[in-house]
N, C-alpha and C positions, 0 to 999 in steps of 0.2 A: 518589515523586511521581506523580500521575496525568497521563497524556499530555495530557488536556484542559486541565490547569492550565498546561502549557507554552504551549499556544496562547493561553490567556487572558492570559499575561504579555507578549504581543507586541501592539503597537499597529498594526502593518502586516502585509501579506501576507508569508508565508514563501516565498522564491524556490525553494528546493530542500530536500527532506527525503529522507534516505537511511536506510533501516532494514535493519540486519543484526545481529540479536540472537539468533542461534543457536537458533531454534525458538520464539521468543516473538512473531514477526511477526503471526501470525493473531490472537492475543489483542489486541495493540495496535491493529491496523488495524480490527478489529471494534468496538473501544471508542471510536475517534475519532468525534466528532459530525460529521454531514454538513456543517454550517456550517463547521467547521474544515477538513475535507477540501477543501471548495470554495474555501477561502482560499489553498490551495497553488497554486503555479504548476507545480511538478514534484515527482514522488514516484518513488522507486526503492526496491524492497524485494527482498532476496535470500531465497529459501526453500529449505529442504531438504524436498521433498515427494515425491510419487510414489504416493500412495494415492488411492483413490476419494474419500475425505473431502477431501483437499487439492485434487484436481481440481474438486470441487464448490465449494470456497471460491474457487478461482481464477476459475471461471466467474461466480460470484456477485459477486465483488469487481470484476472487469473490467466487468460489466454496471452495477454501482453507479457506478463512476467514469465510465463513458460517460454515464450519466444525469446526472451532475454536470457534464458538459461536457468531459471529458478524452478525449484520444486515447491509445492505448496500443500497446505491443509487448512481447513476451515473448522472452527469450533463454534457450534450453535448453542445458545443459552436459552433456557426457558421456552418461550413460544417461537424461537427462531429469529425474532426481530433483532435481538442483540447477538452479534457474532464477531469473531476475531479471525481475520485472514492473516496467515503467516507464510512467509516466503524465505527460502534460503538457497545458497549455492554450495 
């Protein structure tokens, strides 16, 4: 099932969405339409990153979510490769 189909099946806003899908987070988050991201109240996603490519995605996605009206913070674990990005309105 496509992630956007899940959003289409809801008539109201989603209060909280947590994503922890062991490496598929970037693909899913890049695929969600901006209108659906905007309909969220909170989003939290755990990542196994640590590469320049991931750092670029993190910067891009935080900027995108800020543009959509979200505030954010990032929690880094251990050596910084494991991190959780959290967003809220």
